[in-house]
C-alpha positions as CSV (number, residue, x, y, z in Angstrom):
1,X,13.4,3.1,5.5
2,X,11.2,0.7,3.3
3,X,9.8,0.2,0.0
4,X,6.2,0.5,-0.5
5,X,4.3,-0.7,-3.6
6,X,0.9,0.5,-4.8
7,X,-0.9,-2.1,-7.3
8,X,-4.3,-1.7,-9.0
9,X,-7.2,-4.4,-8.7
10,X,-5.9,-5.9,-12.1
11,X,-2.4,-6.3,-10.6
12,X,-1.1,-3.5,-12.6
13,X,1.9,-1.8,-10.9
14,X,1.1,2.1,-10.1
15,X,4.1,3.5,-7.9
16,X,7.0,2.7,-5.5
17,X,8.0,5.1,-2.6
18,X,10.3,4.7,0.4
19,X,9.1,5.5,3.9
20,X,10.5,5.6,7.2
21,X,7.4,4.6,8.7
22,X,4.3,2.6,8.0
23,X,1.8,5.2,9.0
24,X,3.3,7.5,6.1
25,X,3.3,4.8,3.5
26,X,-0.4,3.9,4.4
27,X,-1.5,7.7,4.3
28,X,0.4,7.6,0.8
29,X,-1.6,4.7,-0.5
30,X,-5.1,5.7,0.6
31,X,-5.2,9.6,0.1
32,X,-2.7,9.9,-2.8
33,X,-2.4,6.7,-4.9
34,X,-6.3,5.7,-4.6
35,X,-7.9,9.0,-3.6
36,X,-11.4,7.9,-4.2
37,X,-10.9,4.7,-2.2
38,X,-11.9,2.1,-4.7
39,X,-11.8,-1.3,-3.6
40,X,-8.9,-4.1,-4.0
41,X,-6.1,-1.9,-4.3
42,X,-3.1,-3.0,-3.0
43,X,0.0,-1.9,-0.8
44,X,2.9,-4.2,-0.5
45,X,6.0,-3.5,1.6
46,X,9.5,-4.8,0.4
47,X,10.7,-7.5,3.3
48,X,14.1,-9.1,2.4
49,X,13.5,-8.8,-1.4
50,X,9.8,-10.2,-1.2
51,X,6.6,-8.1,-1.8
52,X,4.3,-8.8,1.3
53,X,1.0,-7.4,1.4
54,X,0.4,-4.5,3.8
55,X,-2.8,-3.1,3.2
56,X,-5.9,-3.4,0.7
57,X,-9.1,-1.3,0.0
58,X,-11.6,-3.4,0.9
59,X,-13.4,-5.0,4.3
60,X,-10.4,-7.4,5.0
61,X,-7.9,-4.4,5.1
62,X,-5.7,-4.6,8.2
63,X,-5.9,-1.9,10.9
64,X,-4.3,1.5,10.2
65,X,-0.8,1.1,11.3
66,X,0.2,3.2,14.3
């Protein structure tokens, strides 16, 4: 299980949540935390105590995890 973090464009923390897989985390981020699909919202994942970029709501957004 991994912890994911949702962040607003102004770097303000929104929420964290634990998921068993990246697909569920992506769905949580894109449909619950950022329901209007606004740009520059970020999702990061905790990897060994460091927050690492997982997704961003803009044209540089990585592909949907499978």
